[in-house]
Structure formats: structure tokens, C-alpha cells
C-alpha positions in Angstrom: 9.7 2.1 19.8 7.2 3.2 17.4 3.5 4.2 18.0 1.0 4.4 15.7 -2.3 5.5 16.1 -4.8 5.4 13.5 -7.5 7.3 12.4 -10.8 8.5 9.6 -12.2 5.1 9.3 -16.2 5.3 9.2 -18.8 3.9 7.2 -19.4 5.0 3.5 -21.9 4.3 0.7 -20.5 1.9 -2.4 -18.6 4.3 -4.4 -17.9 6.5 -1.5 -14.3 8.0 -0.2 -12.4 7.9 3.1 -9.0 9.0 4.2 -7.3 7.2 6.7 -4.5 8.5 8.4 -2.1 7.2 10.7 -0.3 9.2 13.4 3.1 8.1 14.1 5.5 8.8 16.9 9.1 7.7 17.4 12.4 7.9 17.2 14.5 7.1 13.7 11.3 7.2 11.5 13.0 8.1 8.3 14.2 4.2 8.8 11.0 2.7 8.7 8.4 1.7 6.1 4.6 1.4 6.6 2.4 -0.9 5.6 -1.5 -0.9 6.0 -3.4 -4.5 5.8 -7.3 -4.9 6.7 -8.9 -7.7 8.4 -12.6 -8.8 7.8 -14.0 -11.0 10.0 -13.1 -15.2 9.6 -10.1 -14.1 7.0 -6.4 -13.2 7.3 -4.8 -10.1 8.0 -3.9 -8.4 4.4 -1.9 -6.1 2.9 -3.6 -3.4 1.5 -0.5 -1.1 0.0 2.9 0.2 1.6 5.5 3.3 1.9 9.3 4.3 2.3 9.3 7.1 4.8 13.2 7.6 3.2 12.6 8.1 -0.8 8.2 7.7 -0.7 8.6 4.2 -2.6 5.5 2.6 -2.5 3.9 -0.7 -2.8 0.4 -1.8 -3.7 -1.9 -5.0 -2.8 -3.4 -5.4 -7.0 -7.2 -5.8 -5.4 -7.2 -1.7 -4.9 -4.7 -0.4 -6.8 -6.0 2.2 -9.2 -8.7 3.3 -6.2 -6.0 3.4 -3.6 -3.2 6.2 -2.3 -0.8 5.9 -0.4 1.5 8.6 0.6 2.7 10.5 3.7 4.0 14.2 5.3 7.0 13.6 7.3 6.8 16.7 8.7 3.8 15.4 10.2 4.8 12.2 10.8 1.5 10.8 9.5 1.1 8.4 6.3 -2.2 9.1 5.0 -4.4 5.6 3.2 -6.9 7.4 0.3 -9.6 5.0 -0.8 -11.5 5.8 -3.6 -14.0 3.8 -4.8 -15.3 1.6 -1.9 -16.5 -0.9 -2.8 -18.7 -3.0 -0.1 -15.7 -5.7 -0.1 -13.3 -3.4 1.6 -15.6 -3.6 4.5 -12.6 -4.5 7.7 -10.6 -3.5 10.1 -8.1 -1.0 8.8 -4.5 -1.5 10.9 -0.7 0.6 10.2 2.5 -1.1 11.3 5.9 -0.8 10.8 8.8 -2.3 10.2 12.6 -1.0 9.9 13.4 -0.9 6.2 16.1 -2.6 6.2 14.9 -5.3 9.0 14.3 -8.9 6.9 10.8 -9.2 5.7 9.2 -7.9 3.1 6.4 -5.2 3.4 3.5 -7.1 2.7 3.3 -9.9 4.6 2.3 -8.7 7.9 5.1 -10.8 10.0 7.5 -8.4 8.8 6.2 -5.7 10.9 6.9 -4.4 14.6 4.4 -2.3 15.4 1.0 -2.2 14.7 -2.0 0.2 14.9 -5.2 -0.2 17.2 -7.2 0.1 13.9 -10.0 1.3 12.5 -12.8 0.4 11.1 -14.3 0.8 7.8 -17.3 -0.3 6.3 -19.1 0.1 2.9 -23.1 -0.3 2.4 -24.3 -1.4 -1.3 
């Protein structure tokens, strides 16, 4: 069982930055991959970025590549999403999720994940 708690969302002007945090608790966390997804009203949940807690391999959606950076602090069991050069179209609820690294399904696919946080709102004003 894994519990995830996101924080760090808020309101920011276009061009600004935010850092989201995903604090994880549970056993065997080093065996997991953690992803960030986002969902705007009326849209499907969209992959943003993912990281393997063991080894640190990272994966990004093309829409945010070069602007967002995912990282981890294994000592704190926390995954971060640094978001720079934010755009109004980045406005969404951001969720972190966890899946066993060797389990079926891609890190880029929401339905592959078994554990989800409650989400944090990010609003980018123009």
C-alpha cells in the first residue's frame, strides 16, 4: 500500500514557475515509478512526466519537455515537478501516481497506476 500527498499548487502568471511535491509513504518505495498527470475540465487525464525511484530514469511528455523537470529525493520519499515558463494551457489539477516498476503497463499511461494522490490545482493566468 502506497499513500501519496501532493502540494505546491497555486496561482501564477504566465512565464512564472511552481514546484510541486509528491510525498510518498509505504513499503518498498524504491521498487516504484512515480508519475505526474494533469487533468483540465472536460479533458482526459494527461501524462506529464515520470521517474523511476530506483535509478532515476525520467520520461516526459513532448508538450512540457524543456520546461518541466521531474526529480526525486529518496531520503525524503518525495518526488518533485519543477515547472518553469508556465503557460495558461498548463492550467489543470495535477496528480501524482505510483506503480510498481515491473508491473504491466507503461509509465506514460494513467491506467497503469494503482495509487493516486488527491491532486493539486495549478492555475496560470495570462
